Short mmCIF file of the C-alpha atoms (twelve columns), coordinates in Angstrom:
data_MODEL
# 
_entry.id   MODEL 
# 
loop_
_atom_site.group_PDB 
_atom_site.id 
_atom_site.type_symbol 
_atom_site.label_atom_id 
_atom_site.label_alt_id 
_atom_site.label_comp_id 
_atom_site.label_asym_id 
_atom_site.label_seq_id 
_atom_site.Cartn_x 
_atom_site.Cartn_y 
_atom_site.Cartn_z 
_atom_site.pdbx_PDB_model_num 
ATOM 1  C CA . MET A 1  118.577 114.079 92.607  1 
ATOM 2  C CA . LYS A 2  117.291 114.058 96.170  1 
ATOM 3  C CA . GLU A 3  114.403 116.445 95.454  1 
ATOM 4  C CA . ARG A 4  112.743 113.766 93.285  1 
ATOM 5  C CA . ILE A 5  111.229 112.067 96.322  1 
ATOM 6  C CA . LEU A 6  109.376 115.255 97.273  1 
ATOM 7  C CA . ASP A 7  108.073 115.590 93.711  1 
ATOM 8  C CA . ASP A 8  106.865 111.983 93.786  1 
ATOM 9  C CA . LEU A 9  105.280 112.441 97.198  1 
ATOM 10 C CA . ALA A 10 103.487 115.633 96.165  1 
ATOM 11 C CA . LEU A 11 102.155 113.872 93.070  1 
ATOM 12 C CA . TYR A 12 100.962 110.948 95.207  1 
ATOM 13 C CA . CYS A 13 99.235  113.306 97.676  1 
ATOM 14 C CA . ASP A 14 97.878  115.504 94.865  1 
ATOM 15 C CA . CYS A 15 99.299  118.679 96.369  1 
ATOM 16 C CA . PHE A 16 102.207 121.093 96.136  1 
ATOM 17 C CA . ILE A 17 105.490 120.219 97.838  1 
ATOM 18 C CA . SER A 18 104.965 123.111 100.245 1 
ATOM 19 C CA . ASP A 19 101.635 121.557 101.325 1 
ATOM 20 C CA . LEU A 20 103.214 118.254 102.364 1 
ATOM 21 C CA . LYS A 21 104.025 119.555 105.842 1 
ATOM 22 C CA . ALA A 22 100.307 119.777 106.671 1 
ATOM 23 C CA . ILE A 23 99.095  117.197 109.171 1 
ATOM 24 C CA . ARG A 24 96.259  116.179 106.861 1 
ATOM 25 C CA . PHE A 25 98.810  114.453 104.600 1 
ATOM 26 C CA . HIS A 26 100.576 112.452 107.322 1 
ATOM 27 C CA . GLN A 27 98.660  109.220 106.649 1 
ATOM 28 C CA . LYS A 28 99.360  109.360 102.916 1 
ATOM 29 C CA . ILE A 29 103.002 110.226 103.553 1 
ATOM 30 C CA . ARG A 30 103.334 107.292 105.952 1 
ATOM 31 C CA . GLY A 31 101.810 104.876 103.456 1 
ATOM 32 C CA . PHE A 32 103.932 106.170 100.588 1 
ATOM 33 C CA . LEU A 33 107.194 106.018 102.516 1 
ATOM 34 C CA . LEU A 34 106.528 102.564 103.976 1 
ATOM 35 C CA . VAL A 35 105.697 101.076 100.578 1 
ATOM 36 C CA . LYS A 36 108.226 102.931 98.440  1 
ATOM 37 C CA . ALA A 37 111.182 103.363 100.809 1 
ATOM 38 C CA . ASN A 38 113.317 100.829 98.943  1 
ATOM 39 C CA . GLN A 39 112.989 102.825 95.717  1 
ATOM 40 C CA . TYR A 40 114.967 105.750 97.146  1 
ATOM 41 C CA . SER A 41 118.439 106.151 98.584  1 
ATOM 42 C CA . CYS A 42 118.980 106.815 102.279 1 
ATOM 43 C CA . GLU A 43 120.145 110.292 101.313 1 
ATOM 44 C CA . GLU A 44 116.832 110.975 99.541  1 
ATOM 45 C CA . LEU A 45 114.765 109.589 102.410 1 
ATOM 46 C CA . ASN A 46 116.710 111.576 105.015 1 
ATOM 47 C CA . TYR A 47 116.307 114.705 102.887 1 
ATOM 48 C CA . CYS A 48 112.558 114.109 102.642 1 
ATOM 49 C CA . LEU A 49 112.122 113.618 106.385 1 
ATOM 50 C CA . SER A 50 114.278 116.653 107.103 1 
ATOM 51 C CA . TYR A 51 112.106 118.779 104.832 1 
ATOM 52 C CA . LEU A 52 108.806 117.457 106.176 1 
ATOM 53 C CA . LEU A 53 109.678 117.632 109.870 1 
ATOM 54 C CA . ASN A 54 112.106 120.583 109.958 1 
ATOM 55 C CA . GLU A 55 114.800 118.482 111.626 1 
ATOM 56 C CA . SER A 56 118.106 117.109 110.450 1 
ATOM 57 C CA . PHE A 57 118.171 113.351 109.843 1 
ATOM 58 C CA . ALA A 58 121.043 111.043 108.941 1 
ATOM 59 C CA . PHE A 59 119.740 107.506 109.289 1 
ATOM 60 C CA . PRO A 60 122.331 105.029 107.977 1 
ATOM 61 C CA . ASN A 61 119.889 102.591 106.374 1 
ATOM 62 C CA . THR A 62 116.355 102.151 105.084 1 
ATOM 63 C CA . LYS A 63 115.348 99.841  107.939 1 
ATOM 64 C CA . GLU A 64 115.925 102.588 110.513 1 
ATOM 65 C CA . ILE A 65 114.128 105.119 108.334 1 
ATOM 66 C CA . VAL A 66 111.068 102.872 108.012 1 
ATOM 67 C CA . HIS A 67 111.027 102.341 111.784 1 
ATOM 68 C CA . TYR A 68 111.180 106.099 112.353 1 
ATOM 69 C CA . VAL A 69 108.418 106.773 109.801 1 
ATOM 70 C CA . LYS A 70 106.144 104.411 111.732 1 
ATOM 71 C CA . THR A 71 106.638 106.486 114.887 1 
ATOM 72 C CA . ALA A 72 106.725 109.957 113.318 1 
ATOM 73 C CA . PHE A 73 103.561 109.381 111.272 1 
ATOM 74 C CA . PRO A 74 101.364 107.157 113.480 1 
ATOM 75 C CA . ILE A 75 98.122  105.623 112.280 1 
ATOM 76 C CA . CYS A 76 95.154  107.676 113.448 1 
# 
């Protein structure tokens, strides 16, 4: 179930799924995805990024997803 990652992320950020797109959560999202990426399938991770960033993603592996997360959600 690819929606599970959004549920887990919302729980981690203590917000609703619809709130996750807010910039104020980017640091928490980055940390969560970098630490927990291996717990989800590429399909789930691509789905999550697509939802959060309103773009279509189809990364073939977790390594590329982690690299992208580091650039899409930079440390402030």
